[in-house]
N, C-alpha and C positions, 0 to 999 in steps of 0.2 A: 230607319234608325230607331223609330219608336218601338217597332217589333223586336229589334235587337236588344234594347234595354229591358223590355218586358221578358224576353227569353232568358237573358242573363240573370234577372232577378229570380225567375222561376227555377233555373238551374241551381243558383246559389241556395235558395230555400230548400230545394230537394237534397242538395248535398248536406246541408246542416241537419235535415231530418234523418237522412241515412246515417250520418255520423252518430247522432244521438241514439238511434235504434241499435246500431252496432255496439256502441258503448254499453247500453243497457243489457244487451245479449251477453256480451263478454263478462260484465259484472255478475250477472245471474249464473252464468256457466261457472265462473270462478268460485262463487259461493257454494254451488252444488258440489263441485269437485273438492273444495276445502272441507265441507261437511262429510262427504263420503270418505275422504282420506283420513279424517279424524276418527270416524267410526271404524274404519279398517284398522288403524293403528291401535285403537282400544281393543278391538277384537283379537288382534295378534297378541298383544301383551297379556290379555286374559287367557288366551290359549297357552302361552308359554308358562304362566303361573300355574295353570291347571296341570300341565305336563309334569311339573316337579312336585308331585304328590306322593312322596315316599311315606311309608308307615314309620313312625319314630317310636322306639322302645327304650325305656330306661331300666337298668338292672334294679332288682329289688333293693340291693345295698345302696345305690345312689338315691333311690326314692326315700329310703329310711333316713339318709343323711340330709334330706331336705332339698335335693336338686329337682328342678322342674324345667322343662324346655318351653320356649315360645317359638317364634318364627324361625324357619331354616331357609337359608339362601345358598345356592350353589354358584360358585364363582370360578373363574379361570385365571391362570397366570399367563405371562407373555409367551411361555414356551409349551403350554399344555391347555387342554380343554376340560372344564368342569371337574377339577381335582381339589377344590377347596370348599369345605363345608363351613359356612359361617352360621353358628348357632347362637340364638339369643337364650342365655341361661338365667334362670331365676333362682336366687338363693334364699330358701326358706329357713336355713340354718347356716352356721359358719362352715365353710368347706375350704380345705387346702389339700388337694391331692391330684394325682395324675389320673386322667380319664382316657380310656381307649374307646374309639368309635370305629365300628365295623360297618361296611356296606354290603348288602346282599342283593342279588338279582331277584326278580319275581319268583324264580324257581327255588330260591333259598340258598343259592351258592354264594359264598363269600368271595369278594373280588377286590376288597380294599380295607386297609386298617391304618389308623393314625392315632398317635398318642399326643396328649397336650396336658400340661399342668394347669389346673384351674384353681382360682382362689377367689372367694367372695364372702362377704359378711351377711348375716341374716338381714333380710329386707332389701338387699342390693340385687341388681340385674345388669348384665352387660353381654356384649357380643364376644364370642371366642371363635377364632379360626382354627380349624383342623385341616392341616395340609397333608394330602395324600400323595403317594408316588405319582410322578407326572404321567404314568401310563394308566392311572385309574381315572376313568371317565364316569363320574357318578351319574347313573341313569335316572330318568324321571320317575320310574316305578321301581318298587322294591322296598327294602327295609333298611333303616339306619338305626343301629343299636349302640347305645351308650353303656359302657361297663366300667 
């Protein structure tokens, strides 16, 4: 009976030790996976941002009228992919006019055009959406030209 009690005590202690070791291992594994997943997600998002590096050009007339561009973002609608250009526009002078934006492939071929009325006072800045035909898929490389 004495040996039985000692054996049960040893088994119980072994089980607790095994549980703790398993718990520690799982926690460390989870921590490593979480860190790797976070680094992977950051890498993917940086890769996507890098992919959308179009050259942006403003016509001489728009530059003289005080228009300047900031960040450009390419978005999608429910029924199409990458056909909306959201442009952060900076107004260094008062502007109230229609602007045409054209997109060109890396080879210089135009494949999209959109018009939008823009209005801003000197010192203001805001986002303006230029919605292209649903068949226009704005590529990550190429040129975006404001006229």
